[in-house]
C-alpha positions as CSV (number, residue, x, y, z in Angstrom):
1,M,0.0,0.0,0.0
2,A,1.3,3.5,-0.9
3,R,2.4,5.6,1.9
4,R,-0.2,8.2,3.0
5,R,1.0,11.8,3.6
6,S,-0.7,14.9,4.9
7,I,-1.4,18.0,2.9
8,S,1.1,19.9,5.1
9,Y,3.8,17.4,4.2
10,L,3.0,17.8,0.5
11,L,3.2,21.6,0.8
12,I,6.6,21.4,2.7
13,E,7.8,19.0,0.1
14,F,6.7,21.4,-2.7
15,L,8.6,24.3,-1.1
16,L,11.8,22.2,-0.4
17,V,11.9,20.8,-4.0
18,N,11.5,24.2,-5.5
19,G,14.0,25.7,-3.2
20,I,16.6,23.1,-4.0
21,M,15.9,23.5,-7.8
22,I,16.3,27.3,-7.6
23,I,19.6,26.9,-5.7
24,F,20.8,24.3,-8.2
25,L,19.8,26.3,-11.3
26,T,21.5,29.4,-9.8
27,C,24.7,27.5,-9.3
28,I,24.6,26.2,-12.8
29,W,24.0,29.7,-14.1
30,F,27.0,31.1,-12.0
31,F,29.4,28.4,-13.0
32,S,28.3,28.6,-16.7
33,D,29.4,32.2,-16.7
34,Q,32.8,31.2,-15.3
35,Y,33.2,28.4,-17.9
36,L,32.2,30.7,-20.9
37,A,34.6,33.4,-19.7
38,T,37.4,30.9,-19.3
39,N,36.9,29.5,-22.7
40,G,36.8,32.8,-24.5
41,V,33.0,33.0,-25.3
42,I,32.3,36.0,-23.1
43,Y,34.4,38.7,-21.5
44,P,34.3,38.9,-17.7
45,A,32.2,41.7,-16.2
46,N,35.3,43.8,-15.3
47,Y,36.8,43.5,-18.8
48,D,36.1,47.1,-19.8
49,E,37.4,48.3,-16.4
50,Q,40.7,46.4,-17.0
51,K,41.0,47.9,-20.5
52,V,40.4,51.4,-19.2
53,Q,43.1,50.9,-16.5
54,Q,45.6,49.8,-19.1
55,F,44.6,52.8,-21.3
56,V,45.1,55.2,-18.4
57,K,48.5,53.7,-17.6
58,R,49.7,54.1,-21.2
59,Q,48.3,57.6,-21.5
60,S,50.0,58.8,-18.4
61,H,53.3,58.9,-20.4
62,E,51.7,60.6,-23.4
63,R,51.6,64.3,-24.1
64,V,48.4,64.4,-26.0
65,F,45.2,62.4,-26.2
66,N,44.9,59.7,-28.9
67,A,41.3,58.7,-29.5
68,D,42.3,55.6,-31.5
69,E,43.7,54.0,-28.4
70,V,40.4,54.2,-26.5
71,P,39.1,50.7,-25.9
72,D,35.9,49.6,-27.6
73,N,32.6,50.1,-25.8
74,V,34.2,52.9,-23.7
75,S,32.8,56.5,-23.9
76,Y,35.1,59.5,-23.7
77,A,35.1,63.3,-23.7
78,L,38.2,65.5,-24.1
79,F,38.0,68.8,-22.2
80,N,40.4,71.8,-22.6
81,Q,41.8,73.9,-19.8
82,Q,38.5,75.9,-19.7
83,H,36.6,72.5,-19.4
84,H,35.1,72.9,-22.9
85,I,34.6,69.7,-24.8
86,L,37.0,69.4,-27.7
87,K,36.2,65.8,-28.8
88,T,33.7,63.1,-27.7
89,N,32.0,59.9,-28.8
90,T,29.0,59.9,-26.4
91,T,25.6,61.5,-25.8
92,Q,24.8,64.9,-24.4
93,T,23.5,63.3,-21.2
94,D,26.7,61.2,-20.7
95,Q,28.8,64.4,-21.4
96,Q,27.0,66.2,-18.5
97,K,27.9,63.3,-16.2
98,M,31.5,63.4,-17.4
99,R,31.6,67.1,-16.7
100,Q,30.2,66.5,-13.2
101,Y,32.9,63.8,-12.6
102,L,35.5,66.3,-13.7
103,H,34.4,68.8,-11.0
104,Y,33.2,66.5,-8.3
105,P,34.8,63.0,-8.8
106,D,33.7,61.8,-5.3
107,Q,30.0,62.5,-6.1
108,T,29.8,60.7,-9.4
109,A,28.7,57.1,-9.8
110,Y,31.1,54.2,-10.4
111,G,32.6,53.7,-13.9
112,Y,34.5,56.9,-14.6
113,Q,38.2,57.5,-15.0
114,L,40.2,60.5,-16.2
115,V,43.7,61.3,-17.6
116,R,45.4,64.7,-17.4
117,Y,47.8,65.8,-20.1
118,P,50.7,68.3,-20.0
119,N,48.8,70.7,-22.3
120,K,46.2,71.1,-19.5
121,S,43.6,69.0,-21.4
122,V,41.7,66.2,-19.6
123,V,40.0,63.2,-21.0
124,V,37.2,61.6,-19.0
125,L,36.3,57.9,-19.7
126,H,33.1,56.1,-19.0
127,Y,32.8,52.3,-18.9
128,Y,30.3,49.7,-17.8
129,Y,30.6,46.7,-15.5
130,L,29.0,44.4,-18.0
131,I,29.5,41.0,-19.5
132,R,29.9,41.0,-23.2
133,Y,30.3,38.4,-26.0
134,V,33.7,38.0,-27.5
135,N,32.2,37.4,-30.9
136,S,31.1,40.7,-32.4
137,V,28.3,38.9,-34.4
138,L,26.8,37.5,-31.2
139,Q,27.2,40.9,-29.5
140,K,25.3,42.5,-32.4
141,N,22.5,40.0,-32.8
142,L,21.8,38.7,-29.3
143,P,20.5,40.6,-26.3
144,P,23.1,41.7,-23.7
145,Y,24.5,38.5,-22.2
146,E,23.6,39.4,-18.6
147,Y,20.0,39.9,-19.5
148,F,20.0,36.9,-21.8
149,S,21.4,34.5,-19.3
150,L,19.3,35.9,-16.5
151,G,16.2,35.4,-18.6
152,I,17.1,31.8,-19.2
153,L,17.6,31.3,-15.5
154,L,14.2,32.8,-14.7
155,F,12.6,30.7,-17.4
156,L,14.0,27.5,-16.0
157,I,13.0,28.5,-12.5
158,L,9.5,29.3,-13.7
159,F,9.4,26.0,-15.6
160,C,10.3,24.0,-12.5
161,L,7.6,25.9,-10.5
162,V,5.0,25.1,-13.1
163,V,6.0,21.4,-13.3
164,T,6.0,20.9,-9.5
165,T,2.7,22.8,-9.2
166,V,1.1,20.6,-11.8
167,L,2.4,17.4,-10.1
168,L,1.0,18.7,-6.7
169,R,-2.3,19.6,-8.4
170,N,-2.6,16.2,-10.0
171,K,-2.1,14.5,-6.6
172,I,-4.9,16.6,-5.0
173,V,-7.2,16.3,-8.0
174,K,-6.8,12.5,-8.1
175,S,-8.0,12.3,-4.5
176,V,-10.8,14.8,-5.1
177,N,-12.0,12.8,-8.1
178,L,-12.5,9.8,-5.7
179,F,-15.2,11.8,-3.9
180,H,-16.9,12.6,-7.3
181,Q,-16.9,8.9,-8.2
182,V,-18.3,7.9,-4.8
183,G,-21.0,10.6,-5.0
184,E,-22.1,9.5,-8.4
185,K,-22.5,5.8,-7.3
186,I,-24.4,6.8,-4.2
187,A,-26.7,9.1,-6.3
188,K,-27.5,6.1,-8.5
189,R,-28.3,4.1,-5.4
190,N,-25.4,1.8,-6.1
191,L,-24.2,1.0,-2.6
192,D,-22.5,-2.3,-3.3
193,F,-19.0,-1.0,-4.0
194,K,-15.8,-0.6,-2.0
195,I,-14.9,3.0,-1.1
196,P,-11.5,3.8,-2.7
197,Q,-8.5,4.9,-0.8
198,S,-6.4,8.1,-1.0
199,N,-2.7,8.7,-0.5
200,I,-3.5,11.9,1.3
201,K,-4.3,11.5,5.0
202,E,-7.0,14.2,5.2
203,F,-8.8,12.9,2.2
204,E,-8.5,9.3,3.5
205,H,-10.2,10.3,6.7
206,A,-13.1,11.9,4.7
207,L,-13.4,8.8,2.6
208,N,-13.5,6.6,5.7
209,A,-16.4,8.8,6.9
210,M,-18.1,8.3,3.6
211,A,-17.7,4.5,4.0
212,K,-19.5,4.7,7.3
213,M,-22.2,6.9,5.6
214,Q,-22.5,4.3,2.8
215,S,-23.0,1.5,5.3
216,A,-25.6,3.5,7.2
217,L,-27.4,4.6,4.0
218,K,-27.4,1.0,2.8
219,E,-29.1,-0.2,6.0
220,S,-31.6,2.7,5.8
221,L,-32.5,2.0,2.1
222,I,-32.8,-1.7,2.8
223,S,-35.2,-0.9,5.6
224,K,-37.0,1.6,3.4
225,W,-37.3,-0.9,0.5
226,A,-38.6,-3.5,2.9
227,Q,-41.2,-1.1,4.2
228,E,-42.3,-0.1,0.7
229,Q,-42.6,-3.8,-0.1
230,S,-44.7,-4.3,3.0
231,Q,-46.9,-1.3,2.0
232,Q,-47.4,-2.7,-1.5
233,Q,-48.4,-6.0,-0.1
234,E,-50.8,-4.3,2.3
235,V,-52.4,-2.3,-0.6
236,S,-52.7,-5.5,-2.7
237,A,-54.2,-7.3,0.3
238,L,-56.6,-4.4,0.9
239,S,-57.6,-4.3,-2.8
240,H,-58.2,-8.0,-2.8
241,D,-60.3,-7.9,0.4
242,L,-62.5,-5.1,-1.1
243,K,-63.0,-6.9,-4.4
244,T,-65.3,-9.5,-2.8
245,P,-67.8,-7.1,-1.1
246,L,-67.9,-4.9,-4.2
247,T,-68.7,-7.9,-6.3
248,I,-71.5,-8.9,-3.9
249,I,-72.9,-5.4,-3.9
250,H,-72.8,-5.2,-7.6
251,G,-74.4,-8.6,-8.1
252,N,-77.2,-7.9,-5.6
253,S,-77.9,-4.6,-7.2
254,E,-78.4,-6.3,-10.5
255,L,-80.8,-8.8,-8.9
256,L,-82.8,-6.0,-7.3
257,L,-83.1,-4.1,-10.6
258,E,-84.9,-7.1,-12.0
259,D,-87.8,-6.4,-9.6
260,N,-90.6,-4.7,-11.7
261,N,-92.2,-3.3,-8.5
262,L,-89.4,-0.7,-7.9
263,T,-90.2,2.9,-7.9
264,Q,-88.3,5.3,-10.2
265,Q,-86.3,6.7,-7.3
266,Q,-85.3,3.2,-6.1
267,R,-84.2,2.2,-9.6
268,E,-82.1,5.3,-9.9
269,N,-80.5,4.6,-6.5
270,L,-79.7,1.0,-7.5
271,Q,-78.2,2.2,-10.8
272,S,-76.1,4.7,-8.9
273,I,-74.9,1.9,-6.5
274,M,-73.9,-0.2,-9.5
275,R,-72.0,2.7,-11.2
276,N,-70.1,3.5,-8.0
277,T,-69.2,-0.2,-7.3
278,I,-67.8,-0.3,-10.8
279,Q,-65.9,3.0,-10.2
280,A,-64.7,1.7,-6.8
281,D,-63.5,-1.5,-8.6
282,E,-61.6,0.6,-11.2
283,Y,-60.2,2.7,-8.4
284,L,-58.8,-0.3,-6.7
285,D,-57.2,-1.4,-9.9
286,S,-55.6,2.0,-10.4
287,L,-54.4,2.1,-6.8
288,R,-52.8,-1.3,-7.2
289,A,-51.2,-0.3,-10.5
290,A,-49.9,3.0,-9.0
291,T,-48.5,1.1,-6.0
292,N,-46.7,-1.4,-8.2
293,G,-45.3,1.4,-10.4
294,D,-47.5,0.8,-13.5
295,V,-48.1,3.9,-15.6
296,E,-51.3,4.9,-17.4
297,Q,-50.7,6.5,-20.8
298,A,-51.5,10.2,-20.9
299,E,-53.8,11.7,-23.5
300,N,-55.3,15.1,-24.5
301,I,-58.4,15.7,-22.5
302,D,-61.1,18.3,-23.1
303,L,-61.2,20.1,-19.8
304,N,-64.9,21.0,-20.2
305,I,-65.8,17.2,-20.5
306,L,-63.5,16.5,-17.5
307,Q,-65.5,19.1,-15.5
308,S,-68.8,17.4,-16.4
309,I,-67.5,14.0,-15.3
310,I,-66.3,15.4,-12.0
311,I,-69.6,17.2,-11.3
312,Q,-71.6,14.0,-12.1
313,R,-69.5,11.9,-9.8
314,A,-69.6,14.5,-7.1
315,Q,-73.4,14.7,-7.2
316,E,-73.6,10.9,-6.7
317,L,-71.3,11.2,-3.7
318,V,-73.1,14.0,-1.9
319,Y,-76.7,12.7,-2.5
320,P,-76.8,10.0,0.2
321,K,-75.8,12.5,2.9
322,K,-78.1,15.2,1.6
323,I,-75.1,17.5,1.2
324,K,-75.6,20.5,-1.0
325,L,-73.1,20.7,-3.9
326,I,-72.3,24.2,-5.1
327,Q,-70.2,24.7,-8.2
328,S,-68.7,27.8,-9.9
329,G,-66.6,28.5,-12.9
330,I,-66.0,26.7,-16.2
331,M,-62.8,25.0,-17.4
332,S,-61.9,25.2,-21.1
333,G,-59.1,24.1,-23.3
334,Y,-57.2,20.8,-23.1
335,A,-54.7,19.1,-20.8
336,Y,-52.3,16.3,-21.4
337,L,-53.2,13.9,-18.6
338,Q,-53.6,10.4,-17.4
339,K,-57.4,10.6,-17.6
340,S,-58.5,7.7,-15.4
341,H,-55.9,8.5,-12.7
342,I,-56.8,12.2,-12.6
343,I,-60.5,11.6,-12.4
344,R,-60.1,9.1,-9.6
345,A,-57.6,11.4,-7.8
346,I,-60.1,14.4,-7.9
347,I,-63.1,12.2,-6.9
348,N,-60.9,10.8,-4.1
349,V,-60.5,14.4,-2.7
350,I,-64.2,15.1,-3.1
351,E,-65.0,11.8,-1.3
352,N,-62.7,12.8,1.5
353,A,-64.5,16.2,1.8
354,V,-67.9,14.4,1.9
355,T,-66.6,12.2,4.7
356,F,-65.9,15.2,6.9
357,T,-68.9,17.3,6.0
358,S,-72.1,16.8,8.0
359,T,-75.5,16.1,6.6
360,G,-77.2,19.3,5.3
361,E,-74.0,21.3,4.9
362,E,-72.3,22.4,1.7
363,I,-69.3,21.3,-0.5
364,K,-68.2,23.8,-3.0
365,L,-66.4,23.0,-6.3
366,S,-64.6,25.8,-7.9
367,F,-63.2,25.7,-11.5
368,K,-60.8,28.5,-12.6
369,N,-59.0,29.2,-15.9
370,R,-55.6,30.7,-15.4
371,T,-52.6,31.5,-17.7
372,G,-51.2,28.1,-18.7
373,Q,-53.2,26.2,-16.1
374,V,-56.6,25.4,-14.5
375,Q,-57.4,25.1,-10.9
376,I,-59.9,22.8,-9.3
377,G,-60.9,23.8,-5.7
378,I,-62.7,21.5,-3.2
379,Y,-64.1,23.4,-0.2
380,D,-65.8,21.5,2.7
381,Q,-67.4,22.5,6.0
382,G,-65.6,19.9,8.1
383,P,-63.2,20.4,11.1
384,G,-60.3,21.4,8.8
385,F,-56.8,20.0,8.7
386,S,-54.7,19.9,11.9
387,K,-51.1,21.3,11.8
388,S,-49.8,17.7,11.6
389,A,-52.2,16.9,8.7
390,L,-51.1,20.0,6.8
391,L,-47.6,18.5,6.8
392,N,-48.3,14.8,6.5
393,A,-51.7,14.2,4.9
394,T,-50.2,13.4,1.5
395,K,-47.9,10.7,2.9
396,R,-48.9,7.1,2.2
397,F,-50.6,5.3,5.1
398,W,-50.4,8.4,7.3
399,K,-53.2,8.6,9.9
400,E,-53.9,10.9,12.9
401,D,-56.0,10.6,16.0
402,Q,-57.2,14.2,16.2
403,A,-59.0,16.4,13.6
404,R,-60.5,14.8,10.6
405,K,-60.3,11.3,12.2
406,I,-62.4,8.5,10.6
407,N,-62.3,5.0,12.0
408,G,-61.0,2.5,9.4
409,H,-59.4,5.3,7.3
410,S,-56.5,3.7,5.3
411,G,-54.3,6.8,4.9
412,L,-54.2,6.4,1.1
413,G,-56.7,8.9,-0.3
414,L,-54.8,12.1,-0.3
415,W,-51.5,10.3,-0.9
416,F,-53.0,8.8,-4.1
417,A,-54.4,12.1,-5.2
418,N,-51.1,14.0,-4.6
419,D,-49.1,11.2,-6.3
420,V,-51.2,11.3,-9.4
421,V,-51.3,15.1,-9.7
422,S,-47.5,15.3,-9.2
423,K,-46.9,12.7,-12.0
424,N,-49.1,14.8,-14.3
425,K,-46.9,17.9,-13.6
426,G,-49.6,19.5,-11.4
427,Q,-49.7,20.6,-7.8
428,L,-52.0,19.7,-4.9
429,I,-52.3,22.2,-2.1
430,I,-53.8,21.5,1.3
431,K,-54.9,24.4,3.6
432,N,-57.7,25.5,5.9
433,G,-60.4,28.0,5.1
434,S,-62.7,30.0,7.5
435,S,-65.1,27.1,7.9
436,G,-63.3,23.9,6.9
437,G,-60.6,22.3,4.7
438,I,-59.6,23.4,1.3
439,V,-57.8,21.3,-1.4
440,L,-56.6,23.0,-4.5
441,I,-55.5,21.1,-7.6
442,N,-53.5,22.9,-10.3
443,L,-53.2,21.3,-13.7
444,V,-51.1,22.3,-16.7
445,K,-53.3,23.5,-19.6
446,I,-52.7,23.6,-23.3
447,D,-54.8,25.6,-25.8
448,N,-54.4,23.3,-28.8
449,K,-55.7,19.7,-28.7
450,H,-52.7,18.5,-30.7
451,E,-50.0,20.0,-28.3
452,N,-48.2,17.7,-25.9
């Protein structure tokens, strides 16, 4: 196993490696100057100074100044007794500095020399402490050697810094990518994998924490999946148990309808019972399909027709309890929906409102057209939703023992409605009004029948 190191160690290693490389390159740069000077490629930095010293020594025995003997790359200015310039090869600025050196030699910068002649004339020389190429072609076509060599040194130092920085970055990024890989697998619910290891201590500690989280999450999901499986079995069992009484009710209703002595009202009541047993049977099939993950195909629905179906079903629900059904508004246009699921979801909410509304009271259905959507509102005069119900009423199998309590309530009604509305890109809102509970269902609307 590779040795694990801390981030602090990596940073110290980074600094030490770069420090050693800078010292090494600087030494190479220094000794390369010595080598080139020794082998006649460049002049030493004090070459001009030495030439000037030799010139001064020779001129000290001469009576007059000879410009031809001035070394190359050396500036001069010949002054007469009145300190006027008689001859020069330099710029006006340099002449001013030479004149200053002539009057105040102690206040002038390094690099000046003078020679006095018997005729009272004085020549002032100016040289530079600078490394030069021996070859005149190199001197003419290349940058000054000092700048050139220093530029190469700085380039090599910068190159080393870049290389070591990239290597350090790659080490860190390699470990960071491990977190990305682990996160992607967990997001896909793939928990059967081994958490990778990092060579960096701090990252390894974090990965170990993720391994513990993976184990805990796996246990939690297994428990959740088991619970969901149990709930699916409970729904299937509930659906199966309800099938038998519904079949009996439907069969007995058919037998009673064969009696020719029934009044018109009795016949209509029996027909309503048969329709609703069929609807209940279809509802159980839809509930079982939704629980098992089956999906009904969506289609374009005329919202006006949908409203008529909802009102008809609602009237059959409120009739036995003598509840007054008030409706307002008209829906128009089309919606791309799972028709059977949506109808059952809305009827489920209305059935829930009927359950909590007393005989003789009112239930209001409101249909509103809005920009890009329609809203169906169900208002009852029951006890309203408790604080707990407002938070949890749409959860599967959730029940409460306080407001809106009904014995035998399965905890599936609002969950089913919310699940269906959400899958159809809508929204179900639960709240309380001034005199009961309110459920608002928002559905996406399209203006053209052929739009999806």
